[in-house]
GUTORPA-246330 format. One record per atom (N, C-alpha, C): residue number from 0; x, y, z. Coordinates in Angstrom, 1 decimal, decimal comma. Layout:
N
<k=NUM&east=X&north=Y&up=Z>
...
REM end
This chain:
128
<k=0&east=24,2&north=0,3&up=-42,0>
<k=0&east=24,5&north=-0,3&up=-40,1>
<k=0&east=24,4&north=1,2&up=-39,3>
<k=1&east=25,0&north=2,0&up=-39,8>
<k=1&east=24,5&north=2,8&up=-38,9>
<k=1&east=22,9&north=3,2&up=-38,8>
<k=2&east=22,3&north=3,2&up=-39,6>
<k=2&east=20,4&north=2,9&up=-39,8>
<k=2&east=20,2&north=2,4&up=-38,5>
<k=3&east=20,6&north=1,0&up=-38,8>
<k=3&east=20,3&north=-0,4&up=-38,0>
<k=3&east=20,2&north=-0,1&up=-36,4>
<k=4&east=21,4&north=0,6&up=-36,0>
<k=4&east=21,9&north=0,7&up=-34,7>
<k=4&east=20,7&north=1,9&up=-34,1>
<k=5&east=20,8&north=2,9&up=-35,0>
<k=5&east=19,9&north=3,9&up=-34,6>
<k=5&east=18,8&north=3,7&up=-34,0>
<k=6&east=18,2&north=2,4&up=-35,2>
<k=6&east=16,7&north=1,9&up=-34,5>
<k=6&east=16,9&north=1,4&up=-33,8>
<k=7&east=17,8&north=0,1&up=-33,6>
<k=7&east=18,0&north=-0,1&up=-32,3>
<k=7&east=18,0&north=0,4&up=-31,1>
<k=8&east=18,5&north=1,2&up=-30,9>
<k=8&east=18,7&north=2,5&up=-29,9>
<k=8&east=18,0&north=3,6&up=-29,7>
<k=9&east=16,8&north=3,6&up=-30,9>
<k=9&east=15,5&north=4,3&up=-30,2>
<k=9&east=14,8&north=3,5&up=-30,3>
<k=10&east=14,2&north=2,1&up=-30,4>
<k=10&east=13,7&north=1,0&up=-30,0>
<k=10&east=13,4&north=1,1&up=-28,7>
<k=11&east=15,3&north=0,8&up=-27,9>
<k=11&east=15,5&north=0,2&up=-26,9>
<k=11&east=14,9&north=1,5&up=-25,9>
<k=12&east=15,0&north=2,4&up=-26,1>
<k=12&east=15,0&north=3,8&up=-25,4>
<k=12&east=13,2&north=3,8&up=-25,1>
<k=13&east=12,2&north=3,7&up=-26,5>
<k=13&east=11,1&north=3,4&up=-26,5>
<k=13&east=10,5&north=2,5&up=-25,5>
<k=14&east=11,0&north=1,0&up=-25,6>
<k=14&east=10,6&north=0,4&up=-24,4>
<k=14&east=11,0&north=0,3&up=-22,9>
<k=15&east=12,1&north=1,0&up=-23,2>
<k=15&east=12,5&north=1,4&up=-21,7>
<k=15&east=11,6&north=2,6&up=-20,8>
<k=16&east=11,1&north=3,7&up=-22,0>
<k=16&east=10,3&north=4,5&up=-21,2>
<k=16&east=8,9&north=4,3&up=-21,0>
<k=17&east=8,8&north=3,4&up=-21,8>
<k=17&east=7,1&north=2,7&up=-21,8>
<k=17&east=7,1&north=1,9&up=-20,6>
<k=18&east=8,0&north=0,9&up=-20,1>
<k=18&east=7,7&north=-0,1&up=-19,1>
<k=18&east=7,8&north=1,3&up=-17,8>
<k=19&east=8,8&north=2,3&up=-17,7>
<k=19&east=9,2&north=3,4&up=-16,3>
<k=19&east=8,0&north=3,5&up=-16,4>
<k=20&east=7,1&north=3,9&up=-17,3>
<k=20&east=5,6&north=4,6&up=-16,8>
<k=20&east=4,6&north=3,6&up=-16,2>
<k=21&east=5,1&north=2,7&up=-16,1>
<k=21&east=3,7&north=1,6&up=-15,6>
<k=21&east=4,2&north=1,1&up=-14,0>
<k=22&east=5,2&north=1,6&up=-13,6>
<k=22&east=5,6&north=1,9&up=-12,1>
<k=22&east=4,3&north=2,2&up=-11,2>
<k=23&east=4,8&north=1,7&up=-10,0>
<k=23&east=3,9&north=2,1&up=-9,3>
<k=23&east=2,8&north=0,7&up=-8,6>
<k=24&east=1,9&north=0,5&up=-9,9>
<k=24&east=1,0&north=-0,1&up=-9,7>
<k=24&east=-0,4&north=0,1&up=-8,4>
<k=25&east=-0,1&north=-1,2&up=-7,7>
<k=25&east=-1,3&north=-1,2&up=-6,9>
<k=25&east=-1,5&north=-0,4&up=-5,7>
<k=26&east=-0,3&north=0,5&up=-5,8>
<k=26&east=0,2&north=0,9&up=-4,4>
<k=26&east=0,0&north=2,4&up=-4,7>
<k=27&east=0,0&north=2,8&up=-6,0>
<k=27&east=0,1&north=4,0&up=-6,4>
<k=27&east=-1,3&north=4,8&up=-6,0>
<k=28&east=-1,6&north=6,3&up=-6,2>
<k=28&east=-2,9&north=7,2&up=-6,2>
<k=28&east=-3,0&north=7,9&up=-5,1>
<k=29&east=-3,8&north=8,8&up=-5,3>
<k=29&east=-3,8&north=9,5&up=-4,2>
<k=29&east=-4,1&north=9,2&up=-2,9>
<k=30&east=-4,0&north=9,0&up=-1,4>
<k=30&east=-4,0&north=8,8&up=-0,5>
<k=30&east=-5,7&north=8,4&up=-0,5>
<k=31&east=-6,8&north=8,9&up=-0,9>
<k=31&east=-8,1&north=8,8&up=-0,7>
<k=31&east=-8,1&north=7,5&up=-1,5>
<k=32&east=-7,8&north=7,2&up=-2,6>
<k=32&east=-7,5&north=6,1&up=-3,5>
<k=32&east=-7,4&north=4,7&up=-3,1>
<k=33&east=-6,1&north=4,9&up=-2,2>
<k=33&east=-5,4&north=3,6&up=-1,4>
<k=33&east=-6,1&north=3,5&up=-0,3>
<k=34&east=-7,0&north=4,8&up=0,4>
<k=34&east=-8,0&north=4,2&up=1,1>
<k=34&east=-9,3&north=3,6&up=1,0>
<k=35&east=-9,4&north=3,9&up=0,0>
<k=35&east=-10,7&north=2,9&up=-0,6>
<k=35&east=-10,5&north=1,9&up=-1,1>
<k=36&east=-8,9&north=1,0&up=-1,5>
<k=36&east=-9,1&north=0,0&up=-1,8>
<k=36&east=-8,7&north=-0,7&up=-0,5>
<k=37&east=-7,9&north=0,2&up=0,6>
<k=37&east=-8,2&north=-0,9&up=1,4>
<k=37&east=-8,9&north=-0,9&up=2,0>
<k=38&east=-10,0&north=0,1&up=2,4>
<k=38&east=-11,4&north=-0,4&up=2,8>
<k=38&east=-12,2&north=-1,5&up=2,5>
<k=39&east=-12,7&north=-1,0&up=1,0>
<k=39&east=-13,2&north=-2,4&up=0,0>
<k=39&east=-12,4&north=-3,7&up=0,3>
<k=40&east=-11,3&north=-4,0&up=0,8>
<k=40&east=-10,7&north=-5,3&up=1,1>
<k=40&east=-11,3&north=-5,5&up=1,8>
<k=41&east=-11,5&north=-5,0&up=3,4>
<k=41&east=-12,1&north=-4,8&up=4,9>
<k=41&east=-13,8&north=-5,5&up=4,6>
<k=42&east=-13,9&north=-4,3&up=3,4>
<k=42&east=-15,9&north=-5,1&up=3,8>
<k=42&east=-15,6&north=-6,2&up=3,1>
<k=43&east=-14,9&north=-6,8&up=1,9>
<k=43&east=-15,4&north=-8,1&up=1,2>
<k=43&east=-14,9&north=-9,0&up=2,4>
<k=44&east=-13,8&north=-8,9&up=2,7>
<k=44&east=-13,5&north=-10,0&up=3,8>
<k=44&east=-14,2&north=-9,7&up=5,4>
<k=45&east=-14,3&north=-8,9&up=5,8>
<k=45&east=-14,7&north=-8,5&up=7,3>
<k=45&east=-16,7&north=-8,5&up=6,9>
<k=46&east=-17,4&north=-8,2&up=5,9>
<k=46&east=-18,6&north=-7,8&up=6,0>
<k=46&east=-18,8&north=-6,3&up=6,8>
<k=47&east=-18,1&north=-5,2&up=6,7>
<k=47&east=-18,5&north=-4,4&up=7,3>
<k=47&east=-19,5&north=-3,9&up=7,1>
<k=48&east=-20,2&north=-3,7&up=7,8>
<k=48&east=-21,5&north=-2,9&up=7,7>
<k=48&east=-21,3&north=-1,1&up=7,4>
<k=49&east=-22,3&north=-0,3&up=6,9>
<k=49&east=-22,2&north=0,7&up=6,0>
<k=49&east=-21,4&north=1,6&up=7,3>
<k=50&east=-21,8&north=1,3&up=8,4>
<k=50&east=-21,1&north=2,4&up=9,8>
<k=50&east=-19,9&north=2,2&up=9,7>
<k=51&east=-19,3&north=1,3&up=9,7>
<k=51&east=-18,3&north=0,2&up=9,7>
<k=51&east=-17,3&north=0,9&up=8,6>
<k=52&east=-17,7&north=0,6&up=7,7>
<k=52&east=-17,4&north=0,7&up=6,4>
<k=52&east=-16,8&north=2,4&up=6,2>
<k=53&east=-17,6&north=3,6&up=6,6>
<k=53&east=-17,7&north=4,9&up=6,6>
<k=53&east=-16,4&north=5,6&up=7,6>
<k=54&east=-16,3&north=4,6&up=8,9>
<k=54&east=-15,1&north=4,9&up=10,0>
<k=54&east=-13,7&north=4,3&up=9,5>
<k=55&east=-14,1&north=3,1&up=9,2>
<k=55&east=-12,4&north=2,6&up=8,6>
<k=55&east=-12,1&north=3,3&up=7,3>
<k=56&east=-12,7&north=4,0&up=6,2>
<k=56&east=-12,2&north=4,6&up=5,4>
<k=56&east=-11,5&north=6,0&up=6,0>
<k=57&east=-12,6&north=6,4&up=6,8>
<k=57&east=-11,9&north=7,9&up=7,4>
<k=57&east=-10,5&north=7,7&up=8,2>
<k=58&east=-10,5&north=7,0&up=8,7>
<k=58&east=-9,3&north=6,3&up=9,2>
<k=58&east=-7,9&north=6,0&up=8,5>
<k=59&east=-8,5&north=5,4&up=6,9>
<k=59&east=-7,4&north=4,8&up=6,6>
<k=59&east=-7,0&north=6,0&up=5,4>
<k=60&east=-8,4&north=7,4&up=5,0>
<k=60&east=-7,7&north=8,0&up=4,7>
<k=60&east=-6,9&north=9,1&up=5,1>
<k=61&east=-7,2&north=9,2&up=6,8>
<k=61&east=-5,8&north=10,0&up=7,7>
<k=61&east=-4,9&north=9,2&up=7,3>
<k=62&east=-4,3&north=7,9&up=7,8>
<k=62&east=-3,3&north=7,8&up=7,9>
<k=62&east=-2,6&north=7,7&up=6,2>
<k=63&east=-3,0&north=8,0&up=5,5>
<k=63&east=-2,7&north=7,6&up=4,3>
<k=63&east=-2,3&north=8,9&up=3,7>
<k=64&east=-3,0&north=10,2&up=4,2>
<k=64&east=-2,2&north=11,3&up=4,4>
<k=64&east=-1,0&north=11,4&up=5,1>
<k=65&east=-1,5&north=10,9&up=6,5>
<k=65&east=0,0&north=11,0&up=7,2>
<k=65&east=0,9&north=10,4&up=6,5>
<k=66&east=0,9&north=10,1&up=6,0>
<k=66&east=1,7&north=8,8&up=5,5>
<k=66&east=3,0&north=9,2&up=3,9>
<k=67&east=1,8&north=10,0&up=3,8>
<k=67&east=2,3&north=11,0&up=2,6>
<k=67&east=3,5&north=11,9&up=3,2>
<k=68&east=2,5&north=12,5&up=4,1>
<k=68&east=4,0&north=13,7&up=4,3>
<k=68&east=4,6&north=13,1&up=5,3>
<k=69&east=4,9&north=12,0&up=5,8>
<k=69&east=6,1&north=11,3&up=6,5>
<k=69&east=6,9&north=11,1&up=5,2>
<k=70&east=6,5&north=10,8&up=4,5>
<k=70&east=7,6&north=10,2&up=3,1>
<k=70&east=8,2&north=11,1&up=2,6>
<k=71&east=7,3&north=12,4&up=2,1>
<k=71&east=7,9&north=13,4&up=2,0>
<k=71&east=9,3&north=14,2&up=2,7>
<k=72&east=8,6&north=14,1&up=4,3>
<k=72&east=9,5&north=14,8&up=5,2>
<k=72&east=10,9&north=13,8&up=5,1>
<k=73&east=11,0&north=12,8&up=4,9>
<k=73&east=12,3&north=11,7&up=5,5>
<k=73&east=13,5&north=11,3&up=4,7>
<k=74&east=13,3&north=11,8&up=3,7>
<k=74&east=14,1&north=12,4&up=2,4>
<k=74&east=14,7&north=10,8&up=2,5>
<k=75&east=16,0&north=10,8&up=2,5>
<k=75&east=16,3&north=9,1&up=2,5>
<k=75&east=16,7&north=8,6&up=3,7>
<k=76&east=16,2&north=9,2&up=4,8>
<k=76&east=16,4&north=8,1&up=6,5>
<k=76&east=15,5&north=7,2&up=6,3>
<k=77&east=15,5&north=5,8&up=5,5>
<k=77&east=14,9&north=5,1&up=5,3>
<k=77&east=14,5&north=4,1&up=7,0>
<k=78&east=15,6&north=4,1&up=7,6>
<k=78&east=15,0&north=3,5&up=9,0>
<k=78&east=14,4&north=4,2&up=9,8>
<k=79&east=14,8&north=5,6&up=9,7>
<k=79&east=13,6&north=6,2&up=10,6>
<k=79&east=11,9&north=6,5&up=9,8>
<k=80&east=12,2&north=5,9&up=8,9>
<k=80&east=10,6&north=6,1&up=8,1>
<k=80&east=9,7&north=4,8&up=8,0>
<k=81&east=11,2&north=3,6&up=8,1>
<k=81&east=10,2&north=2,3&up=8,7>
<k=81&east=9,8&north=2,3&up=9,6>
<k=82&east=10,4&north=3,1&up=11,0>
<k=82&east=10,6&north=2,8&up=12,4>
<k=82&east=8,7&north=3,9&up=12,3>
<k=83&east=9,0&north=5,1&up=11,8>
<k=83&east=7,5&north=5,7&up=12,1>
<k=83&east=6,3&north=5,3&up=11,2>
<k=84&east=6,5&north=4,6&up=10,1>
<k=84&east=5,5&north=3,8&up=8,9>
<k=84&east=5,2&north=2,5&up=10,1>
<k=85&east=6,0&north=1,8&up=10,7>
<k=85&east=5,5&north=0,8&up=11,6>
<k=85&east=4,3&north=1,5&up=12,8>
<k=86&east=5,0&north=2,2&up=13,3>
<k=86&east=4,3&north=3,0&up=14,6>
<k=86&east=3,0&north=3,6&up=13,8>
<k=87&east=2,8&north=4,1&up=12,9>
<k=87&east=1,5&north=4,3&up=12,2>
<k=87&east=0,7&north=3,5&up=11,7>
<k=88&east=1,0&north=2,2&up=11,5>
<k=88&east=0,4&north=0,8&up=10,9>
<k=88&east=0,1&north=0,2&up=12,2>
<k=89&east=0,7&north=0,5&up=13,0>
<k=89&east=0,0&north=-0,1&up=14,1>
<k=89&east=-1,2&north=0,4&up=15,2>
<k=90&east=-0,6&north=1,6&up=15,2>
<k=90&east=-2,0&north=3,0&up=15,3>
<k=90&east=-3,1&north=2,9&up=14,5>
<k=91&east=-3,3&north=2,2&up=13,7>
<k=91&east=-4,1&north=2,3&up=12,6>
<k=91&east=-4,9&north=1,3&up=12,2>
<k=92&east=-3,9&north=-0,1&up=12,9>
<k=92&east=-4,7&north=-1,3&up=13,0>
<k=92&east=-5,2&north=-1,5&up=14,2>
<k=93&east=-4,8&north=-0,8&up=15,4>
<k=93&east=-5,7&north=-0,8&up=17,0>
<k=93&east=-7,4&north=0,1&up=16,8>
<k=94&east=-7,1&north=1,3&up=15,7>
<k=94&east=-8,3&north=1,9&up=15,4>
<k=94&east=-9,3&north=1,4&up=14,7>
<k=95&east=-9,2&north=0,3&up=13,9>
<k=95&east=-9,4&north=-0,2&up=13,1>
<k=95&east=-10,4&north=-1,1&up=13,8>
<k=96&east=-9,5&north=-1,8&up=14,8>
<k=96&east=-10,1&north=-2,8&up=15,8>
<k=96&east=-11,0&north=-2,1&up=16,7>
<k=97&east=-11,1&north=-0,9&up=17,3>
<k=97&east=-12,1&north=-0,7&up=17,9>
<k=97&east=-13,4&north=-0,5&up=17,3>
<k=98&east=-13,2&north=-0,3&up=15,8>
<k=98&east=-14,5&north=-0,5&up=14,7>
<k=98&east=-15,5&north=-1,5&up=14,9>
<k=99&east=-14,5&north=-2,9&up=14,9>
<k=99&east=-15,1&north=-3,9&up=14,6>
<k=99&east=-15,4&north=-4,6&up=15,7>
<k=100&east=-16,2&north=-5,8&up=15,5>
<k=100&east=-17,1&north=-6,9&up=16,1>
<k=100&east=-16,3&north=-7,5&up=16,7>
<k=101&east=-16,7&north=-8,2&up=18,1>
<k=101&east=-16,0&north=-9,4&up=18,4>
<k=101&east=-15,3&north=-10,3&up=17,6>
<k=102&east=-16,7&north=-10,5&up=16,9>
<k=102&east=-16,7&north=-11,5&up=15,4>
<k=102&east=-15,7&north=-11,4&up=14,4>
<k=103&east=-15,9&north=-10,0&up=14,2>
<k=103&east=-14,4&north=-9,7&up=13,1>
<k=103&east=-13,0&north=-9,7&up=13,5>
<k=104&east=-13,1&north=-9,3&up=14,7>
<k=104&east=-11,7&north=-9,0&up=15,1>
<k=104&east=-10,6&north=-10,5&up=14,7>
<k=105&east=-10,8&north=-11,6&up=15,4>
<k=105&east=-9,9&north=-12,8&up=14,4>
<k=105&east=-9,6&north=-12,6&up=13,3>
<k=106&east=-10,8&north=-12,6&up=12,2>
<k=106&east=-10,6&north=-12,5&up=11,0>
<k=106&east=-9,8&north=-11,3&up=10,6>
<k=107&east=-9,5&north=-10,0&up=11,1>
<k=107&east=-8,6&north=-8,9&up=10,8>
<k=107&east=-7,2&north=-10,0&up=11,5>
<k=108&east=-6,8&north=-10,2&up=12,8>
<k=108&east=-5,8&north=-10,2&up=13,3>
<k=108&east=-5,5&north=-11,4&up=11,8>
<k=109&east=-6,0&north=-12,8&up=11,4>
<k=109&east=-5,7&north=-13,5&up=10,7>
<k=109&east=-5,4&north=-12,8&up=9,3>
<k=110&east=-6,1&north=-11,8&up=8,7>
<k=110&east=-5,6&north=-11,0&up=7,7>
<k=110&east=-4,3&north=-10,2&up=7,8>
<k=111&east=-4,1&north=-9,5&up=9,0>
<k=111&east=-3,0&north=-8,9&up=8,7>
<k=111&east=-1,9&north=-9,8&up=8,9>
<k=112&east=-2,1&north=-11,0&up=9,7>
<k=112&east=-0,7&north=-12,2&up=9,6>
<k=112&east=-0,4&north=-12,6&up=8,4>
<k=113&east=-1,5&north=-12,8&up=7,2>
<k=113&east=-1,2&north=-13,0&up=6,2>
<k=113&east=-0,1&north=-11,9&up=5,4>
<k=114&east=-0,8&north=-10,9&up=5,4>
<k=114&east=-0,4&north=-9,0&up=4,8>
<k=114&east=1,5&north=-9,2&up=5,3>
<k=115&east=1,4&north=-9,9&up=6,5>
<k=115&east=2,6&north=-9,7&up=7,6>
<k=115&east=3,4&north=-10,9&up=6,5>
<k=116&east=2,8&north=-12,1&up=6,7>
<k=116&east=3,7&north=-12,9&up=5,7>
<k=116&east=3,7&north=-13,1&up=4,6>
<k=117&east=3,0&north=-12,1&up=3,5>
<k=117&east=3,6&north=-12,0&up=2,1>
<k=117&east=4,3&north=-10,9&up=2,0>
<k=118&east=4,9&north=-9,6&up=3,2>
<k=118&east=5,5&north=-8,6&up=3,1>
<k=118&east=6,8&north=-9,3&up=3,1>
<k=119&east=6,9&north=-10,4&up=4,1>
<k=119&east=7,9&north=-10,8&up=4,3>
<k=119&east=8,9&north=-11,6&up=3,0>
<k=120&east=7,9&north=-12,4&up=2,7>
<k=120&east=8,4&north=-12,9&up=1,5>
<k=120&east=8,7&north=-12,2&up=0,2>
<k=121&east=7,9&north=-11,2&up=0,2>
<k=121&east=8,7&north=-10,4&up=-0,8>
<k=121&east=10,0&north=-9,8&up=-0,7>
<k=122&east=10,0&north=-9,0&up=1,3>
<k=122&east=11,3&north=-8,7&up=1,6>
<k=122&east=12,6&north=-10,0&up=0,9>
<k=123&east=12,1&north=-11,1&up=1,1>
<k=123&east=13,3&north=-12,4&up=1,1>
<k=123&east=13,6&north=-12,9&up=-0,6>
<k=124&east=12,9&north=-11,6&up=-1,3>
<k=124&east=13,4&north=-12,2&up=-2,6>
<k=124&east=11,9&north=-13,0&up=-3,5>
<k=125&east=11,1&north=-13,3&up=-2,8>
<k=125&east=9,8&north=-13,9&up=-3,2>
<k=125&east=9,0&north=-14,0&up=-4,4>
<k=126&east=9,6&north=-12,8&up=-5,1>
<k=126&east=8,7&north=-12,1&up=-6,4>
<k=126&east=7,7&north=-11,4&up=-5,8>
<k=127&east=7,5&north=-11,0&up=-7,6>
<k=127&east=6,3&north=-9,8&up=-7,1>
<k=127&east=5,2&north=-10,4&up=-7,5>
REM end
């Protein structure tokens, strides 16, 4: 009986450890990797030119590096962090809009609205 309990405990530990290692998922990675994912998404949805792609990549890389520093500096102050991130996101979106053509701007705004709705759904327990 003791052996059975030890085996069950060991299996539980291994499963728990393995599932904990999968965390992070799509949002993880270096600031450059996150910037590349965001840029690739815009390239696909807005059909960015090479020049626009380069500029957007630089904007996202700078923002993600800044966000990483802000997260580290914030510690447990989540409300202050949320305000700072909201401000950073708004500034980033303004910079990206400046790079876009008049034809691309409405699609970008629609994309931002869709992201906002998806975020609100996740925040309200809409699942993963």
